[in-house]
C-alpha positions, 0 to 999 in steps of 0.5 A: 267643788263640793259646796260648805252647805252641803258638807254640813248637812253630811255631816250633821247627817253622821251625827245624827246616825251615829247617836242613835247607833250609841244611845240605843234608843230604838229599843224599846220601839222594836220591843213593842213592835216585836209583840205586835207582829208576832202573827204577821208573815215575815214577808210582810215585815220586809216589804212594809220596812222597804216602803217605809224605809223609801218614804223616810229616807225621802225626807230624813237622809238614807244615813239616818234612817238606816242606822234607825231601821237597822237597831228595830230590825235586827232585834225584831230579827231575833225576836221572829227569830230568823235571819237577820240579813232578811230583814236589814238587808231589802230595807238597806237597798230601799233605804237607797234607791230612794232618789226622789228629793235632794235630802235623801242621798248625799249624791242627791244633795251634791248634784242639787247643790251645782243647781243643773235639775229642779225638785220637780225634775228629781220628783218626776224621775225619781218615784219610779225608781223608788217603785220599782227598787221596793217591787224588785228588792223584795221580790228578790230577797223572797226568792234568791235570797234563800239560795245567795244569801242563806236567809232560810235558817238563823245563823249561829252568830245571830243567836247570841244578843248582847246585854246592852242591845237586849229587846227590853221585857217591860215594855208593853202595848199600853205604852201608845195608848198613854200616849196624849194626841194634841189636836189643834 
């Protein structure tokens, strides 16, 4: 039997991810990111997104991270005119292979709730799984991804963007410079 606190946390994951999806909150960030990565190779963006997804998933939960990164990466793929699967699929795999902390994935949380293992034991084995998954996901998407998934060309279905998910044109990089920092 699964404890109630585990079900409440998983319900929180689902609520937060549906809130991220329905509000389209990250479109502005995607606009800034697309302007900042104009001259960056796509494979570097894939590598960075898999590393960030793996790290964020260890502290937030894979459902929430995938919902947030999915919005950002699909808009970024549209702005860079690359196949959306080239950016999204590696991030999804990397986020699902984050097995270092209990909060990362619901199966981790369920396993940890039975008090069979300690967090230190999960960290000892999980960090290696994270590194191996980042490495293999990036190698496989850049080699077999072209042949199996056909990510070398932009598909027709991915070229049309709805008005509600379009990257805002009025977002500039100066928005980042206007942030105030609190020094303690």
